[in-house]
C-alpha positions, 0 to 999 in steps of 0.5 A, spaced: 495 562 418 498 561 426 500 566 430 500 566 438 496 569 443 498 575 447 499 577 454 492 577 456 491 570 452 487 573 446 488 573 439 485 577 434 483 576 426 480 581 422 477 576 416 472 577 411 465 573 412 465 566 411 465 560 414 473 557 418 475 552 421 481 554 427 484 549 432 490 549 437 497 548 433 501 549 439 499 549 446 502 553 452 508 550 455 505 546 462 498 545 459 495 539 454 493 541 447 487 540 443 488 539 436 481 538 434 479 543 428 472 547 430 468 550 425 466 558 426 462 562 422 464 570 421 459 575 420 459 582 417 460 587 422 460 582 428 465 579 432 465 572 434 468 570 440 471 563 442 473 561 449 478 555 449 480 552 456 486 548 457 488 543 462 494 543 465 499 537 464 498 533 471 505 533 475 507 526 477 509 526 485 515 522 486 513 516 489 516 509 492 515 502 494 515 498 500 516 490 499 514 485 504 517 478 504 513 473 509 516 467 511 516 461 517 521 462 522 524 456 523 523 453 514 523 459 511 517 457 507 514 463 504 507 465 507 501 467 503 494 470 505 498 475 510 495 482 511 500 488 512 498 495 513 501 501 511 500 508 516 502 515 516 507 518 521 502 519 524 499 512 524 493 513 520 491 508 516 494 509 508 493 502 505 493 495 506 494 488 502 496 481 503 502 477 501 501 473 495 502 465 493 510 466 494 509 471 501 511 477 497 507 484 497 508 490 493 505 497 496 507 501 490 505 509 489 506 511 496 508 519 496 515 520 499 514 521 507 514 517 513 511 511 514 509 505 519 508 498 517 505 492 521 501 485 520 494 486 522 493 479 520 497 472 520 496 466 516 492 461 520 497 457 525 501 463 526 501 469 531 501 476 528 507 481 529 502 487 531 508 492 532 509 498 528 515 498 524 517 504 521 520 506 514 522 512 510 521 514 502 526 520 501 527 519 493 522 518 488 523 510 485 525 508 492 525 501 493 524 499 502 525 492 502 523 487 508 523 481 510 518 478 516 519 472 520 514 469 524 514 462 528 508 458 528 503 459 534 504 454 539 497 452 542 498 450 549 493 446 554 495 446 562 495 440 567 493 442 574 494 436 580 492 438 587 494 433 592 490 431 597 489 426 603 482 422 603 479 427 608 481 433 602 487 436 606 492 439 601 499 435 601 505 439 599 511 436 597 509 431 593 513 430 586 510 427 579 513 425 574 510 427 566 510 423 560 507 424 553 506 419 548 505 420 540 502 414 538 500 411 545 505 406 547 511 408 548 512 414 553 517 419 555 518 424 560 516 431 558 522 435 560 
């Protein structure tokens, strides 16, 4: 015998004393059902009250994905181990991730909205581009794909020559030539 609950969420059955089982045959719309059979005893001239609760079915929020491909500017080689951070529209931290062995990073399940991303840790030998780049997720399942290229870090030193006479006086207008060698025997002018 099945019957729906009334407008107050109540159902009443007048039954003879004894042991019974009840179960929810159909949950209210939008709620998770419970089909477990529960035992209940009914005694003469007593009302046995049972309180049954249902959890709402979770509503999935629409989300999107940021997909980053990281490569070397000159060679096109994919760069692994590069960290990117995603920020909300007020530049508050949301999440971060690191590119995989193929130089790829997927940041999934971002709620729809306006965001920024930036490189927060470069691969060794490269300089991080820490500029904030904006992107927007406007519909469920949207994939924003970006290609980020970096130039290798150029590590430089400097040479300073000061021309003086035998008494330590500065001598202007002296001309010098700078040469370099990779093997120590062949030298070429540095432009």
